[in-house]
C-alpha positions in Angstrom: -221.4 -27.0 164.1 -223.6 -23.5 164.4 -220.6 -21.8 163.4 -220.5 -24.3 160.1 -224.3 -23.6 159.4 -223.9 -19.9 159.6 -220.9 -19.9 157.3 -222.4 -22.5 154.9 -225.9 -20.4 155.4 -223.6 -16.9 154.6 -222.2 -18.9 151.7 -225.9 -20.1 150.2 -227.1 -16.5 150.3 -224.2 -14.6 148.9 -224.4 -17.1 145.8 -227.8 -16.7 145.3 -227.2 -13.0 145.2 -227.5 -10.7 141.8 -224.3 -9.2 140.5 -225.2 -5.6 139.6 -223.5 -3.5 136.9 -222.3 -0.8 139.2 -220.4 -3.4 140.9 -217.8 -2.7 138.1 -217.7 0.6 138.2 -214.0 1.4 139.2 -212.9 -1.1 136.8 -210.9 0.6 133.6 -211.0 1.1 130.9 -214.2 2.3 130.6 -216.7 0.8 128.4 -218.5 3.2 126.0 -220.7 1.0 123.2 -220.1 4.6 121.0 -216.4 4.0 121.3 -216.1 1.1 121.1 -218.9 -0.4 118.6 -217.3 2.5 115.9 -216.0 1.3 112.9 -215.0 -2.6 111.9 -215.4 -5.3 114.4 -214.7 -9.0 114.1 -216.1 -11.4 116.9 -215.7 -15.3 117.3 -218.0 -17.1 119.3 -219.7 -20.3 120.4 -223.3 -21.5 121.9 -223.1 -24.0 124.3 -226.1 -26.0 125.7 -227.0 -25.6 129.4 -224.3 -29.0 130.2 -221.8 -27.1 128.2 -221.6 -28.9 125.2 -220.9 -26.7 122.4 -223.9 -26.7 119.8 -222.5 -24.2 116.8 -219.8 -21.5 116.1 -219.5 -18.3 114.4 -217.4 -15.3 113.1 -219.4 -12.2 113.0 -218.4 -9.0 111.4 -219.9 -5.9 112.4 -219.8 -2.2 110.6 -220.6 0.2 113.2 -221.7 3.8 112.9 -222.7 6.6 115.0 -224.3 10.2 114.4 -224.9 11.9 117.5 -226.2 9.6 120.2 -227.9 7.0 117.7 -225.8 4.2 116.3 -226.0 1.3 114.0 -224.4 -1.8 114.2 -224.8 -4.2 110.9 -223.9 -7.8 111.7 -223.1 -10.2 109.5 -222.7 -13.9 111.1 -221.0 -16.9 109.1 -222.0 -20.3 111.4 -220.2 -23.3 110.9 -223.3 -25.3 109.7 -222.6 -22.6 106.7 -225.9 -20.4 107.6 -225.5 -17.1 107.0 -227.7 -14.4 109.5 -227.8 -10.5 109.5 -229.2 -8.5 112.6 -229.3 -5.1 112.3 -229.2 -2.8 115.5 -230.3 0.8 116.2 -229.0 2.1 120.2 -229.6 4.8 121.3 -227.4 6.5 124.1 -228.9 8.1 127.1 -225.6 8.9 129.6 -224.3 5.2 130.4 -228.0 3.7 129.5 -228.5 2.2 126.2 -231.8 1.2 124.5 -232.0 -0.6 121.1 -233.6 -2.5 118.8 -233.9 -5.1 115.6 -235.8 -7.1 113.6 -235.5 -10.3 115.5 -236.1 -8.2 119.1 -239.0 -8.0 120.5 -239.8 -4.7 122.1 -236.9 -2.7 123.4 -233.5 -4.1 124.5 -232.0 -2.1 127.8 -228.7 -1.7 128.7 -226.5 0.0 131.3 -223.1 0.8 131.6 -220.4 1.3 134.5 -216.6 0.8 134.6 -215.4 -1.7 132.3 -218.9 -3.6 131.9 -222.3 -3.5 130.3 -225.6 -5.5 130.9 -227.8 -5.7 128.0 -231.1 -7.2 128.6 -233.8 -8.1 125.6 -236.1 -11.0 124.0 -235.1 -12.6 121.0 -237.6 -14.2 118.8 -235.6 -17.3 117.7 -236.9 -19.9 115.3 -236.8 -23.4 116.6 -238.3 -26.3 114.6 -241.0 -24.2 113.0 -242.3 -22.4 115.7 -241.0 -18.8 117.5 -239.9 -19.0 120.7 -238.9 -15.6 122.6 -235.8 -16.1 124.6 -234.4 -14.0 127.7 -231.0 -12.8 126.7 -229.0 -11.5 129.2 -225.5 -10.0 128.1 -222.6 -9.1 129.9 -219.7 -7.0 127.8 -216.2 -6.3 129.6 -214.1 -4.1 127.6 -210.8 -6.1 128.4 -208.4 -3.5 126.4 -209.2 -0.8 124.1 -209.4 -3.4 120.9 -211.0 -6.4 123.0 -214.3 -7.2 124.4 -215.2 -10.3 125.9 -219.1 -11.0 125.8 -221.3 -13.6 128.0 -224.7 -14.1 127.3 -227.5 -16.6 129.2 -230.4 -17.7 127.1 -232.9 -18.5 129.4 -236.8 -19.6 128.4 -239.4 -19.8 131.6 -236.9 -18.6 133.7 -234.5 -21.9 132.9 -231.2 -21.1 131.4 -231.1 -23.2 127.9 -228.1 -22.0 126.4 -224.8 -19.5 126.8 -223.1 -17.7 124.0 -219.4 -16.5 124.5 -218.4 -14.0 122.2 -214.7 -12.7 121.8 -214.6 -8.9 119.8 -211.9 -7.3 118.6 -211.9 -4.4 116.6 -209.5 -3.1 113.9 -207.0 -0.2 115.2 -207.7 3.4 114.2 
Protein backbone atom coordinates (compact mmCIF):
# COMPACT_ATOMS: atom_id res chain seq x y z
CA UNK A 1 0.00 0.00 0.00
CA UNK A 2 2.84 2.39 0.84
CA UNK A 3 4.45 1.78 -2.56
CA UNK A 4 1.19 2.62 -4.29
CA UNK A 5 0.83 5.87 -2.33
CA UNK A 6 4.43 6.87 -3.08
CA UNK A 7 3.96 6.09 -6.79
CA UNK A 8 0.70 8.07 -6.87
CA UNK A 9 2.32 11.04 -5.10
CA UNK A 10 5.23 10.94 -7.55
CA UNK A 11 2.82 10.93 -10.49
CA UNK A 12 0.87 13.89 -9.09
CA UNK A 13 4.02 15.90 -8.44
CA UNK A 14 5.37 15.23 -11.94
CA UNK A 15 2.02 16.27 -13.45
CA UNK A 16 2.35 19.64 -11.69
CA UNK A 17 5.88 20.34 -12.97
CA UNK A 18 6.32 23.07 -15.54
CA UNK A 19 7.69 22.35 -18.98
CA UNK A 20 10.69 24.47 -19.89
CA UNK A 21 11.59 25.45 -23.43
CA UNK A 22 15.04 24.07 -22.60
CA UNK A 23 13.47 20.59 -22.48
CA UNK A 24 13.53 20.79 -26.31
CA UNK A 25 17.13 21.98 -26.79
CA UNK A 26 18.18 18.78 -28.61
CA UNK A 27 15.13 18.57 -30.88
CA UNK A 28 15.57 19.19 -34.60
CA UNK A 29 15.02 21.01 -36.87
CA UNK A 30 16.08 24.10 -34.93
CA UNK A 31 13.46 26.86 -34.78
CA UNK A 32 14.70 30.35 -35.53
CA UNK A 33 11.84 32.84 -35.93
CA UNK A 34 14.02 35.02 -38.15
CA UNK A 35 14.40 32.14 -40.59
CA UNK A 36 10.90 30.62 -40.38
CA UNK A 37 8.84 33.82 -40.33
CA UNK A 38 10.47 35.33 -43.39
CA UNK A 39 8.33 35.67 -46.50
CA UNK A 40 4.76 34.51 -47.05
CA UNK A 41 3.23 32.15 -44.50
CA UNK A 42 -0.33 30.85 -44.27
CA UNK A 43 -1.88 29.46 -41.10
CA UNK A 44 -5.11 27.64 -40.27
CA UNK A 45 -6.48 27.53 -36.76
CA UNK A 46 -9.31 27.35 -34.29
CA UNK A 47 -10.24 28.69 -30.89
CA UNK A 48 -11.71 26.21 -28.40
CA UNK A 49 -13.33 26.90 -25.06
CA UNK A 50 -11.92 25.19 -21.97
CA UNK A 51 -14.27 22.25 -22.55
CA UNK A 52 -12.88 21.70 -26.05
CA UNK A 53 -15.82 23.08 -28.09
CA UNK A 54 -14.67 24.92 -31.21
CA UNK A 55 -15.81 28.55 -30.96
CA UNK A 56 -14.23 30.03 -34.08
CA UNK A 57 -12.02 28.99 -36.99
CA UNK A 58 -9.68 31.17 -39.01
CA UNK A 59 -7.10 31.48 -41.74
CA UNK A 60 -4.19 33.86 -41.29
CA UNK A 61 -1.93 35.20 -44.02
CA UNK A 62 1.41 36.56 -42.84
CA UNK A 63 3.87 38.75 -44.69
CA UNK A 64 7.09 38.61 -42.65
CA UNK A 65 10.25 40.60 -43.32
CA UNK A 66 13.48 41.05 -41.36
CA UNK A 67 16.12 43.74 -41.46
CA UNK A 68 19.03 42.63 -39.32
CA UNK A 69 17.66 41.39 -35.98
CA UNK A 70 14.36 43.28 -36.32
CA UNK A 71 11.34 41.68 -37.94
CA UNK A 72 7.86 42.83 -38.91
CA UNK A 73 5.02 40.33 -39.24
CA UNK A 74 1.85 41.62 -40.91
CA UNK A 75 -0.93 39.18 -39.96
CA UNK A 76 -4.30 39.25 -41.73
CA UNK A 77 -6.99 37.04 -40.17
CA UNK A 78 -10.13 35.80 -41.94
CA UNK A 79 -12.53 34.42 -39.30
CA UNK A 80 -15.25 31.82 -39.90
CA UNK A 81 -17.89 34.38 -38.85
CA UNK A 82 -16.81 36.75 -41.65
CA UNK A 83 -14.78 39.15 -39.49
CA UNK A 84 -11.37 40.31 -40.61
CA UNK A 85 -8.55 41.41 -38.32
CA UNK A 86 -5.05 42.74 -38.77
CA UNK A 87 -2.13 42.57 -36.32
CA UNK A 88 1.34 43.98 -36.91
CA UNK A 89 4.09 42.44 -34.81
CA UNK A 90 7.47 44.12 -34.42
CA UNK A 91 9.97 41.57 -33.13
CA UNK A 92 13.55 41.98 -31.96
CA UNK A 93 15.88 38.97 -31.84
CA UNK A 94 18.45 38.66 -29.03
CA UNK A 95 20.18 35.32 -29.70
CA UNK A 96 17.62 32.64 -28.72
CA UNK A 97 15.38 35.23 -27.03
CA UNK A 98 12.82 37.48 -28.64
CA UNK A 99 10.84 40.57 -27.66
CA UNK A 100 7.79 41.79 -29.52
CA UNK A 101 5.10 44.41 -29.58
CA UNK A 102 1.77 44.73 -31.38
CA UNK A 103 -1.12 47.18 -31.16
CA UNK A 104 -3.30 44.88 -29.04
CA UNK A 105 -0.46 43.51 -26.89
CA UNK A 106 -0.09 45.05 -23.44
CA UNK A 107 3.59 45.72 -22.76
CA UNK A 108 6.25 43.56 -24.37
CA UNK A 109 5.90 39.93 -25.43
CA UNK A 110 8.80 37.72 -24.33
CA UNK A 111 9.96 34.58 -26.09
CA UNK A 112 12.69 31.99 -25.77
CA UNK A 113 13.67 29.34 -28.31
CA UNK A 114 15.52 26.05 -27.81
CA UNK A 115 15.79 23.23 -30.33
CA UNK A 116 12.57 23.02 -32.37
CA UNK A 117 10.45 24.96 -29.83
CA UNK A 118 9.68 28.51 -28.79
CA UNK A 119 7.64 29.71 -25.83
CA UNK A 120 6.08 33.15 -26.36
CA UNK A 121 4.26 34.91 -23.48
CA UNK A 122 2.28 38.13 -23.50
CA UNK A 123 -0.87 39.95 -22.43
CA UNK A 124 -3.47 40.43 -25.18
CA UNK A 125 -6.08 43.20 -24.91
CA UNK A 126 -9.18 41.33 -26.08
CA UNK A 127 -12.54 43.08 -26.63
CA UNK A 128 -15.34 41.14 -24.90
CA UNK A 129 -18.93 42.44 -24.78
CA UNK A 130 -17.94 46.11 -25.04
CA UNK A 131 -15.12 45.81 -22.49
CA UNK A 132 -11.43 45.02 -22.91
CA UNK A 133 -9.97 42.09 -21.01
CA UNK A 134 -6.23 41.59 -20.68
CA UNK A 135 -5.75 37.89 -21.36
CA UNK A 136 -2.56 36.00 -20.55
CA UNK A 137 -1.29 34.19 -23.63
CA UNK A 138 1.15 31.29 -23.36
CA UNK A 139 2.19 30.27 -26.89
CA UNK A 140 4.20 27.16 -27.67
CA UNK A 141 5.51 26.82 -31.21
CA UNK A 142 7.05 23.62 -32.58
CA UNK A 143 8.87 23.40 -35.90
CA UNK A 144 7.76 20.18 -37.57
CA UNK A 145 9.85 20.54 -40.74
CA UNK A 146 11.31 23.45 -42.72
CA UNK A 147 7.86 24.55 -43.95
CA UNK A 148 5.50 23.47 -41.12
CA UNK A 149 5.06 24.99 -37.65
CA UNK A 150 2.48 23.96 -35.03
CA UNK A 151 1.37 26.51 -32.43
CA UNK A 152 -0.70 25.86 -29.29
CA UNK A 153 -1.75 28.75 -27.10
CA UNK A 154 -3.37 28.67 -23.70
CA UNK A 155 -5.41 31.78 -22.97
CA UNK A 156 -6.12 32.53 -19.32
CA UNK A 157 -7.65 35.19 -17.10
CA UNK A 158 -6.89 35.42 -13.36
CA UNK A 159 -4.83 32.22 -13.72
CA UNK A 160 -7.78 30.20 -15.08
CA UNK A 161 -7.54 28.84 -18.62
CA UNK A 162 -10.52 30.05 -20.65
CA UNK A 163 -9.55 28.97 -24.16
CA UNK A 164 -6.98 27.19 -26.29
CA UNK A 165 -5.88 28.22 -29.76
CA UNK A 166 -4.33 25.80 -32.24
CA UNK A 167 -2.64 27.02 -35.42
CA UNK A 168 -0.77 25.15 -38.13
CA UNK A 169 1.49 27.30 -40.30
CA UNK A 170 2.89 26.52 -43.72
CA UNK A 171 5.38 28.73 -45.47
CA UNK A 172 6.08 28.88 -49.16
CA UNK A 173 9.11 26.88 -50.31
CA UNK A 174 12.06 29.01 -51.21
